[in-house]
C-alpha positions as CSV (number, residue, x, y, z in Angstrom):
1,M,143.3,246.2,54.9
2,E,140.6,243.9,57.3
3,L,138.7,241.6,54.4
4,G,135.6,241.7,56.9
5,P,133.7,244.5,56.3
6,I,134.5,244.2,52.4
7,L,132.9,240.5,52.6
8,S,130.2,242.0,54.8
9,A,129.3,244.9,52.4
10,M,129.5,242.0,49.5
11,R,126.8,239.9,51.2
12,H,124.6,242.8,51.4
13,N,125.2,243.8,48.0
14,K,124.8,240.2,46.2
15,V,123.2,241.7,43.2
16,G,125.5,244.3,42.4
17,A,128.4,241.9,42.9
18,I,126.8,239.1,40.5
19,V,126.0,241.6,37.7
20,I,129.7,242.9,37.9
21,V,131.1,239.2,38.1
22,V,129.1,238.2,35.0
23,Q,129.7,241.5,33.3
24,T,133.3,240.8,33.8
25,A,133.6,237.1,32.8
26,I,131.7,237.8,29.6
27,T,134.1,240.9,28.5
28,L,137.0,238.8,29.5
29,A,135.9,235.7,27.4
30,I,134.9,237.6,24.2
31,L,138.3,239.7,25.0
32,C,140.4,237.0,25.4
33,N,139.1,235.3,21.9
34,S,138.9,238.8,20.0
35,L,142.6,239.2,20.7
36,F,143.4,235.9,20.0
37,I,141.8,236.0,16.6
38,I,143.3,239.4,15.9
39,Q,146.8,238.1,16.8
40,Q,146.3,234.9,14.4
41,R,145.0,237.2,11.3
42,L,147.8,239.8,12.0
43,R,150.5,237.2,12.2
44,S,149.2,235.1,9.1
45,S,149.0,238.2,7.1
46,E,152.8,239.1,7.5
47,R,153.9,235.3,6.6
48,P,156.9,235.0,4.2
49,T,156.0,233.7,0.9
50,G,159.9,233.0,0.1
51,L,159.8,235.7,-3.0
52,L,161.3,239.1,-3.2
53,E,158.0,240.5,-3.2
54,Q,159.2,244.0,-3.2
55,D,160.5,243.5,-7.1
56,I,158.1,241.4,-8.5
57,F,154.6,241.8,-10.3
58,T,152.2,240.0,-12.1
59,M,150.3,240.2,-15.4
60,A,147.0,238.5,-16.2
61,N,147.0,237.4,-19.9
62,Q,144.2,236.7,-21.6
63,W,144.2,236.1,-25.3
64,V,141.3,237.1,-27.7
65,G,139.5,234.5,-29.6
66,N,141.2,231.4,-30.4
67,P,144.8,232.5,-31.5
68,T,146.7,229.9,-33.5
69,D,150.4,229.2,-32.4
70,L,149.7,229.9,-29.0
71,A,153.4,228.4,-27.6
72,A,155.2,231.0,-30.0
73,K,153.4,233.8,-28.9
74,V,153.9,233.2,-25.0
75,R,157.6,232.6,-26.0
76,A,157.5,235.9,-27.9
77,D,155.9,237.7,-24.8
78,L,158.5,236.1,-22.7
79,A,161.4,237.2,-24.7
80,A,160.0,240.8,-25.0
81,L,159.8,241.0,-21.2
82,R,163.0,239.8,-20.6
83,A,164.7,242.2,-23.1
84,L,163.4,245.3,-21.3
85,P,166.1,247.3,-19.5
86,E,164.2,247.7,-16.2
87,V,163.5,243.5,-16.0
88,V,165.4,241.3,-14.2
89,D,163.7,238.2,-15.7
90,A,160.2,236.8,-16.5
91,Y,157.9,233.5,-17.0
92,A,154.6,232.0,-17.6
93,S,152.7,230.3,-15.0
94,N,149.2,228.6,-13.9
95,S,149.3,230.5,-10.7
96,Y,151.6,232.2,-7.7
97,P,151.8,232.6,-4.1
98,L,149.1,234.8,-2.5
99,S,146.7,234.6,-5.6
100,N,144.5,232.6,-3.8
101,G,143.9,230.3,-7.0
102,G,145.3,227.5,-8.2
103,W,146.2,223.7,-8.4
104,D,147.0,221.1,-5.8
105,D,148.0,217.5,-6.3
106,A,148.7,214.6,-4.0
107,I,152.2,213.1,-3.4
108,M,152.7,209.2,-2.7
109,L,156.0,207.7,-2.0
110,E,154.2,204.3,-3.9
111,A,151.9,204.2,-6.7
112,S,150.0,201.7,-4.7
113,D,149.9,203.8,-1.8
114,A,146.4,204.3,-0.2
115,H,147.2,207.2,1.6
116,Y,149.0,210.4,0.6
117,A,152.1,211.5,2.0
118,A,151.4,215.1,1.6
119,D,149.2,217.4,-0.6
120,A,151.0,220.6,-2.3
121,A,150.4,223.4,-4.3
122,L,152.1,223.0,-7.8
123,Y,153.7,225.8,-9.9
124,F,154.2,225.8,-13.5
125,A,157.9,227.5,-13.9
126,D,160.7,227.3,-16.8
127,E,164.2,227.6,-16.0
128,H,163.7,231.6,-15.2
129,G,161.1,230.6,-12.4
130,L,163.7,230.5,-9.4
131,A,165.4,233.8,-10.7
132,T,161.9,235.9,-11.4
133,L,160.7,234.7,-7.8
134,G,164.0,235.5,-5.9
135,L,163.7,231.8,-4.4
136,K,166.8,230.7,-2.1
137,L,167.7,227.5,-3.6
138,I,169.5,225.5,-0.6
139,A,169.9,222.0,-2.1
140,G,170.0,220.8,-5.5
141,R,169.8,222.5,-9.0
142,N,167.6,224.6,-11.3
143,F,165.7,223.0,-13.9
144,E,167.6,222.9,-17.1
145,P,166.0,224.2,-20.4
146,S,166.0,220.7,-21.7
147,E,163.5,219.6,-19.2
148,I,160.8,222.2,-19.8
149,I,158.0,221.4,-21.8
150,D,154.6,223.3,-22.9
151,R,151.8,222.3,-20.8
152,N,148.1,223.7,-21.1
153,D,144.9,223.2,-18.8
154,M,143.8,219.8,-19.9
155,E,146.8,217.5,-20.6
156,G,150.6,217.5,-20.2
157,K,153.3,215.1,-20.2
158,P,155.1,214.2,-16.8
159,P,157.4,216.7,-15.3
160,A,160.8,215.6,-15.9
161,A,161.8,216.9,-12.3
162,L,160.6,218.5,-9.2
163,I,161.8,221.6,-7.0
164,V,160.0,221.5,-4.0
165,S,159.9,223.7,-0.9
166,Q,161.9,223.0,2.6
167,A,158.8,222.3,4.4
168,L,157.3,219.7,2.1
169,A,160.8,218.0,1.5
170,T,160.5,217.5,5.4
171,K,157.0,216.6,5.6
172,V,157.6,213.8,2.8
173,F,161.2,212.8,3.8
174,P,161.6,213.4,7.8
175,N,164.9,212.2,8.0
176,G,166.2,215.2,5.6
177,D,167.4,213.5,2.3
178,A,164.4,214.5,-0.1
179,L,167.1,215.4,-2.7
180,G,167.6,213.0,-5.2
181,K,164.3,210.9,-4.1
182,S,161.4,210.1,-6.1
183,I,157.8,210.5,-5.5
184,Y,154.3,209.8,-7.6
185,L,151.6,212.4,-8.4
186,T,148.2,211.1,-8.5
187,D,148.0,212.4,-12.3
188,Y,151.2,210.5,-13.4
189,K,152.0,206.6,-12.8
190,Q,155.6,207.1,-12.7
191,K,158.6,208.4,-10.3
192,I,159.4,211.9,-10.5
193,P,162.9,213.0,-8.7
194,I,163.3,216.0,-6.4
195,I,166.3,217.6,-8.1
196,G,165.9,220.9,-5.9
197,I,164.8,222.4,-2.6
198,V,164.1,225.8,-1.9
199,E,163.9,227.4,1.6
200,R,160.8,229.1,1.2
201,L,157.6,228.8,-1.0
202,Q,154.1,229.8,0.1
203,E,151.0,227.7,-1.6
204,P,148.4,230.4,-3.0
205,W,145.8,229.9,-0.8
206,I,146.3,232.3,2.6
207,S,143.7,230.6,4.8
208,V,144.9,231.2,8.4
209,A,144.0,227.9,9.8
210,N,146.4,226.1,6.8
211,K,148.7,224.2,8.6
212,R,150.3,223.5,5.1
213,V,150.8,227.0,4.1
214,E,154.7,226.0,2.3
215,Y,153.7,222.8,1.2
216,A,154.3,223.8,-2.5
217,M,156.7,222.5,-5.5
218,L,157.5,223.6,-9.0
219,Q,156.8,221.7,-12.2
220,P,159.4,222.6,-15.2
221,Y,156.2,223.4,-17.5
222,R,155.8,226.7,-20.0
223,Y,152.4,227.5,-19.5
224,V,150.7,228.0,-22.8
225,E,146.8,228.4,-22.3
226,Q,144.5,231.2,-23.2
227,Y,144.4,232.8,-19.9
228,S,148.0,232.5,-17.8
229,H,149.5,234.5,-15.6
230,Y,152.9,236.4,-16.3
231,V,155.3,236.9,-13.3
232,V,158.1,239.6,-13.6
233,R,160.8,240.6,-11.7
234,A,162.0,244.5,-12.1
235,K,165.4,245.9,-11.0
236,P,165.2,247.2,-7.6
237,G,163.9,250.8,-7.6
238,Q,162.7,250.3,-10.8
239,L,159.2,248.3,-10.3
240,E,156.6,251.1,-11.3
241,S,158.5,251.9,-14.8
242,A,159.2,248.0,-15.3
243,M,155.0,247.7,-15.2
244,K,154.5,250.5,-17.9
245,S,157.2,249.2,-20.0
246,A,155.7,245.7,-20.1
247,Q,152.4,246.6,-20.4
248,K,153.3,249.0,-23.2
249,Q,155.3,246.4,-25.0
250,L,153.0,243.5,-24.7
251,L,150.3,245.6,-26.6
252,A,152.9,246.5,-29.1
253,L,153.7,242.9,-29.8
254,N,149.8,241.8,-30.5
255,R,147.0,243.8,-29.3
256,G,144.8,240.5,-29.4
257,R,144.8,240.3,-25.9
258,V,143.3,241.9,-22.4
259,N,146.0,242.8,-19.5
260,D,143.7,244.3,-17.1
261,K,145.3,242.9,-13.9
262,T,148.7,243.9,-13.6
263,R,149.5,244.0,-9.9
264,T,152.5,244.2,-7.5
265,M,153.0,241.8,-5.2
266,T,152.4,244.5,-2.6
267,E,149.2,244.6,-3.8
268,T,148.5,241.1,-4.3
269,R,149.1,240.6,-0.1
270,Q,147.0,243.7,0.5
271,R,144.0,242.1,-1.6
272,A,144.8,238.3,-0.2
273,Y,144.6,239.8,3.5
274,R,142.3,242.5,2.8
275,D,139.2,240.4,4.8
276,D,141.4,239.3,7.6
277,R,142.3,243.1,8.3
278,G,138.9,244.0,8.1
279,L,137.8,241.5,10.6
280,A,140.7,242.5,13.2
281,I,139.3,246.0,12.8
282,V,136.1,244.9,13.5
283,L,137.3,242.4,16.3
284,A,139.1,245.3,17.8
285,I,136.0,247.9,17.8
286,V,133.8,245.4,18.9
287,S,136.4,244.8,22.1
288,A,136.8,248.4,22.9
289,V,133.0,249.0,22.9
290,L,132.7,245.9,25.2
291,L,135.4,247.5,27.5
292,I,133.6,251.0,27.5
293,V,130.2,249.7,28.7
294,T,131.8,247.3,31.0
295,A,133.8,250.1,32.6
296,F,130.5,252.4,32.8
297,G,128.6,249.3,34.4
298,I,131.4,249.3,37.2
299,I,131.2,252.9,37.6
300,G,127.3,253.0,38.0
301,I,127.0,250.0,40.1
302,T,129.7,251.8,42.5
303,S,128.3,254.8,42.6
304,F,125.5,253.7,43.9
305,W,127.2,251.6,46.0
306,V,128.9,254.8,47.8
307,S,125.2,256.6,47.9
308,Q,123.8,253.5,49.8
309,R,127.0,253.9,52.3
310,R,127.1,257.4,53.0
311,R,126.7,256.8,56.7
312,Q,129.0,254.0,57.0
313,I,131.7,256.1,55.4
314,G,131.0,258.8,57.4
315,I,131.1,257.0,60.7
316,R,134.5,255.6,59.6
317,R,135.6,259.0,58.4
318,A,134.9,260.2,62.3
319,M,136.6,257.4,63.9
320,G,140.0,258.3,62.0
321,A,139.8,256.4,58.7
322,T,141.8,258.7,56.1
323,R,140.6,259.5,52.2
324,T,143.2,256.8,51.4
325,A,141.7,254.2,53.4
326,I,138.3,254.6,52.0
327,L,139.8,254.6,48.6
328,R,141.7,251.6,49.2
329,Y,138.5,249.9,51.0
330,F,136.5,250.4,47.4
331,Q,139.1,249.4,45.0
332,T,140.1,246.5,47.1
333,E,136.5,245.3,46.9
334,N,136.3,245.8,43.3
335,L,139.7,243.8,42.7
336,M,138.1,241.1,44.6
337,I,134.8,241.1,42.6
338,A,136.6,241.6,39.1
339,T,139.2,238.7,40.0
340,A,136.0,236.3,40.7
341,G,134.8,237.8,37.3
342,A,137.9,236.9,35.5
343,V,138.4,233.5,36.9
344,L,135.0,232.7,35.5
345,G,135.9,234.5,32.5
346,V,139.0,232.7,31.6
347,L,137.3,229.5,32.1
348,L,134.4,230.6,29.5
349,A,137.1,231.9,27.2
350,L,138.7,228.2,27.1
351,T,135.3,226.8,26.7
352,L,134.4,229.2,23.9
353,N,137.7,228.6,22.1
354,F,137.4,224.8,22.3
355,W,134.1,225.3,20.7
356,M,135.5,227.5,17.9
357,A,138.9,225.2,17.5
358,G,136.4,222.2,16.7
359,K,134.3,224.0,14.6
360,F,136.2,226.5,12.6
361,E,139.5,224.7,12.7
362,M,141.0,227.5,14.9
363,T,144.2,226.7,17.0
364,R,143.9,226.4,20.8
365,L,144.0,230.0,22.7
366,S,147.3,231.1,23.8
367,V,148.2,231.7,27.7
368,G,149.8,235.1,26.1
369,S,146.2,236.1,25.0
370,T,144.5,234.9,28.3
371,V,146.8,236.9,30.3
372,V,147.1,239.8,28.6
373,A,143.3,239.9,28.5
374,A,142.8,239.2,32.4
375,V,145.3,242.0,33.1
376,I,143.2,244.4,31.1
377,V,140.0,243.6,32.3
378,L,141.6,243.7,36.0
379,L,143.1,247.3,35.1
380,L,139.9,248.6,33.6
381,G,137.9,247.9,36.5
382,Q,140.7,249.7,38.6
383,I,140.3,252.4,36.6
384,A,136.5,252.3,36.7
385,V,136.2,252.3,40.5
386,L,138.5,255.2,40.8
387,W,136.2,258.0,40.4
388,P,133.2,256.7,42.4
389,A,136.0,255.8,45.5
390,L,137.5,259.3,45.2
391,R,133.9,260.6,45.7
392,A,133.4,258.3,48.4
393,A,136.6,259.6,50.1
394,S,135.9,263.3,49.7
395,I,132.8,262.7,52.0
396,S,132.8,264.7,55.2
397,P,132.2,262.8,58.0
398,V,129.5,265.8,59.5
399,V,128.2,266.1,56.1
400,A,127.7,262.5,55.9
401,I,125.9,262.2,59.1
402,R,123.6,264.9,58.8
403,N,122.4,264.0,55.5
404,V,121.4,260.2,56.7
């Protein structure tokens, strides 16, 4: 098809063409970034924690008043939980992955270091921690009972050893020789050896922009505090039964407590990423509405052009132009305008993403998201122009000339 008539028609309808270009560009810019944010949120919500989540539940245990001999009570609770026939293992901790709350500490290679080698989440766990969480130990060993000491919020002796995630080990010791090395933590002025490395261990915070999501370590403490978390692993297929038995057993052992937050790790994951899923849904709805508005805009402007060009269409039909040729004419014209809008939209999308990346610590827009959004917008334009183009192609030469 010759482009001359199309370019000539566009020069006579500059306002309509500019409106479509601007509308397409804005739609594409918003769509690109919306798709990218949705992709990020959904991908982050699927990040593995390293735990056997399907078999694990947690219990928030809060003692009423100021009970005496708290350490003995915690030991009795753990012994009772481990004795349940539905339970594999259990331990007490200050936090756990996806809880969105916990502690962290800075790591140094030398006590005098002015700069930290890394900042990592820390979990308290006794010798039952690895088995309870189902963590995969890829190097070294587990804690020994002799290394476990009681610890509360306010004070504690330096940990005898550390088990770290593979990501943290690689960050601190890039040469891959973390096992057996010692590090300093800001709270203690003595070296602490790394005795084990687990394949994965996610920190409790779930920020999508978090680049240190698997910088985490286990410290050999039995957490003895008025408010703590019991982490329990049930036998496969017995999760619900284990939860009911655990609650019943703890209340039977001592009623001077509150256990109002007993959740499976599946529920914890859903709660942790609830806002991310909500944002993804809102962005999807906004994007869909924007696409619909853009489509109707193209339909309206193209329909107006068809009514203005009835004489030209009739003359072309009288000169032998087929309906397919007329249809192809309008679709080619729209494709050229939409392509110009797409190019402008890509530039606008990259600019918008660059600003958001600096403002909200987002990652840069991926090429895949941009390409997908551009293809969607171009296809939308072709679909939207189809109905007005079919109307134009159906105009009879005689009727068109007579109505002018």
